[in-house]
N, C-alpha and C positions, 0 to 999 in steps of 0.2 A: 456898239460892236467893239470887240477887243482888237486893238491894233497889233500889227506885226512887231512894232517897237515895244509894246507892252509885253508880248509873248517872249521876245528875245530877252527882255529884262528879267523875266521870271526864270528863264533857263540860267542866265548868268548869276542871278542872286542866289538861287538855290543850289546850283551844282558847283560853282566855282568857289563861292565864299564859305559854304557850310560843310562841304564834303571833301575829304582827302581821297585821292585815287589809290586803288589797291594794286595798281600795276604801273609800269613805265608809260611815258607819253607815246601816243600813236598818231598817225595821220589819217584823215578821212578821204576815202575814195569810194565811188559807186561800186557795189558788189556785182559781179557778173554771175548770176545764178537765176533760178526760177523763184527765188525768194520774193514774196509779195511785198514785204516791208523793206524798202530800200532807203539808203541815206539820201535824203532830198533837201530838207531845210534845216534839220537839226543834226548836230554832230553824231555820227553813228557810234563812235567810241564812247561818247558820253552816255548815249542811250543804253549801251550794253553794260556800262558800269552801274547805272541806276537799276537796270533790270536784275543784274547779278545780286546787288545788295538787297533788293526786294525779296528775291527767292530765298536768300539766306535768312532774312527776317521771318518769312513764312515757315521755314524749316527749323525755326528756333536756333539759328546759328549752327546747326549740325550739318556739315557738308556732305557726310556719307551715311548710308544705312549702317546701323550698328553691327550687322553680321559681316560686313566687309572688313577683312583684315587691315590693320593700319600700316603694315609694312609691304611695300611693293618693290619689285625690281624695275618694272616698266609700266607706265601709265599712258594711255592715249585719250585725247579729247577730240571729238568729232564736231565739225562746224565750230571750231574754236574761236573764230573771230579775233578779238584782241587778246585772247589767252587769259581772261579774268579768272576762269575756273582753275586753270593750271597753276597760276600764281597763288591763288588762295590755298590750294591743296599743298603746294610746296611750302608755303608759310606755316600751315598747320603741322606738317610733318617735321619741319625744322624746330618748331616750338616744343614738340614732344621728344626732341633729341634722338630721333631714330638713327640707328647705326647703319641702316640699309642705304646704299647709294642708289637712289631712285633716278631713273631716266624718264623724262616727261616728253611727250611728243604731241603737238597740236596739228590737226589736219583741217584744211578748209579749201573750198573751191577757188578762192582768191587769196592772194597774199596782201591785199590792200590794207588790212587791219593788223597784220603781224607787227610785233615790236620793231621799231626802227633803231635797233641796237646791233652792234657788231656781234655780240654774243650774250647769251643768258645762261648762267651755269646750269647744266643738266636739263635744259629745255630746248628742244628743237621744233621748228615749224616747217611744214611742207605743204605744197598745193596738191590736192587730190580730190577728184570727183567720186563720191561714195557710190555712185551708180555703176562704177567700174571696179573690178577687182583691185585690191591693194597690192603693192609690190610684194614679191615673195619674201623679202627680208622682214616684213612686218607680220606675215601670216602666222597665227598661233604663238605670238611672242609676248602678249600683254596680260598682266595680272588683273588690270582694271581698265575698262573702256567706259568712257563717259560721253553722253550725248544729251542735248537739250534744245528746245525751241526750234524744232523742225516742222512744227504743225503747219506753218505757212510756206514751207520749202519743199515738202514732199506730198504729192498727190496720193490719194489712197491706193490708186491702181499701181503706183510705183514703189509702195512701201516695202513689199517683201524683198525686192531686189536690193534696196538700200540696207535692210536688216541683214540679209544674207552676207553681204560684203562687210558690213560693220562687225558683225558677230564673228567673222572669220579671223579677226585679230586676237581673239581670246585664246589663251593657253588653257589646257585642262585644269579645272579648278578655278579659273579666272571668273571675275564678276563683271557685269555690265550694269551701269546705273544710268537711267534715261528719264529725264524730266520734261513734261509737256503740259501746256495749259489745257484745261477741260472747258472748252468754250460752251458746250451744251449745258453743263451745270452752272457755269457763270451766267449764262443768259437766263436760266430758270430762276436764279436767285436775285436778278436785278429788280429793283423797285421801279414803279412807273415814273418815268422822267424822260426828258429829251435825249439824254445819253442812251437810255435803254432802247428807245425806238430807233435810234441811230444804229446801235449794235444789231438789232433785229434785221434791219435791211442789209447791213454789212455781212452778217453771218450767212444770210440767205445767198448773197452773191458769192461768198467763199465756197459754199457747198456746190453751187452751179459750176464753179471752176474746177471741181473735182477734189477739193480738200475736205478733210473730215473734222467734224465738231467733237468727235469722241476719239481723238487721236491716241491718247494714252492707252485706251483699251485695245485699239488696233495694234499699237506697238507691242503690248503684252502678248497678244495672239500671234503676231508675226515672230516674236522671239521664241515662243513655245514651239512654233512650227519648225524652227531650225534645230530642235532637240535640246534647247536650253531648259534648265529647271527654273521655273518662276518662283522667286523667293518672296516677292511682295509687290503689290500695287497699292500704294497708300496715297490718299488725297490730302492736300494741304490747302489752306485758304487764309485770306486776310481777315475773314469774318471772326470777330471776337478777339483779335489781337490789338495791342496798342497801336494807335495810328502812327504810321511811318511817313515821313516826308517823301520818301522814295515811292510810296504808293501814289501820292498826289502827282508826282513828277512822271511816273509811268503812264498815268491816265492822260496827262498833258501831252506827252509824246504821242501816245496812241491816237488821241482824237485830233490833234492838229497836224501831225506830220506823218501819220501812218496809213494803214490800210483803208480807213474810212474815206480819205481823200481819193485814193485810187478807185474805190467803189463808186463814189459819186461822179467822178470823171467818166468812168465806164458807162454810167447810166445817162450820160449826156448833159450833166449839170455844168453850168458856166462857172467860172472862177468866182463871180460875184455871188451866185447862188450857194456855192460851197462855203464861201466865207460866212454867209448868213447862218447856214446849218452849224458850222463849227462855232460861231460866236454864241449861239444858243447853248451848245454843250459846254463851252468854256465859261460862260456866265454861271452855270450850275456848279462847275468845278470851283470857280472863284468863291461861291457861297458855301463851299464845303461839302457838296454832294459827292460822295465816293461810291463807286461800284466795286464790289468785292471781286478779287481775283481767285480763281481756283486752278490748281494744277496737281497732277499726280506724278509720283516717283515710282517708276517701274524698275525693279531689281531682278536680275536673272543670273544664273551661274552655269558655266559649262562643266558638266560632270566629268569626273576622272574615270577613264575607262578601266 
């Protein structure tokens, strides 16, 4: 069995020694939301950094859809967490010597992962629950709204309410880019192994709790129902890409500290039984067995009347 000391050493070896953070340092606190994946044993900020780099790798380091203009006056990031995406976009904009003075705003249901700095130039963060209407000063003000990784935060029955509120931030002509994992396609592509059988049980449990395995398609349909023009829904995958260490680390976080543990606990498994299940998956991970990730980028635009 893989010990907790061994697992901690993997996290420290691979994330601290080999990777530079793309944003300032943050503190870890439990998030107060319906999000299934909570910060429990691994640093949540670290997990978000790894996940952010993996998605960039899957999108071939292209942060935005090519149709989205490169100059913005105001940008909003939903469920921003530690602000990784905002910092990345700001860095890209500054590298292109844009003369536009862009204002960036990150929203999240909790401030626990916001930067612990007195100020960040042109970046503001505020607490907001997207199930509720946004303050009037934000309605219709943003050229670009970004959201991602809400598949385990939004039940299918609540998605339209969230989308209505999030899309209300767009000004006429503004774009929304939304990225979500495609769990159904991911599961269909998994090879026979212990990790796959684990995912099968976990995804079944997720569906029973009201979450969707085809969330990106649901997002596309919900955005269209608000009257937005759908520009694209494109799927990306790790399949066929050069192996990224962030891919391995994302699997490590997912299997040892994430939703699978919650699932087995809900099914009445003891800590010892869960450790045995996780150990089998992690031994495969140690041998180099990787399950491919799939996600889709949905882009929509508010038409100019």
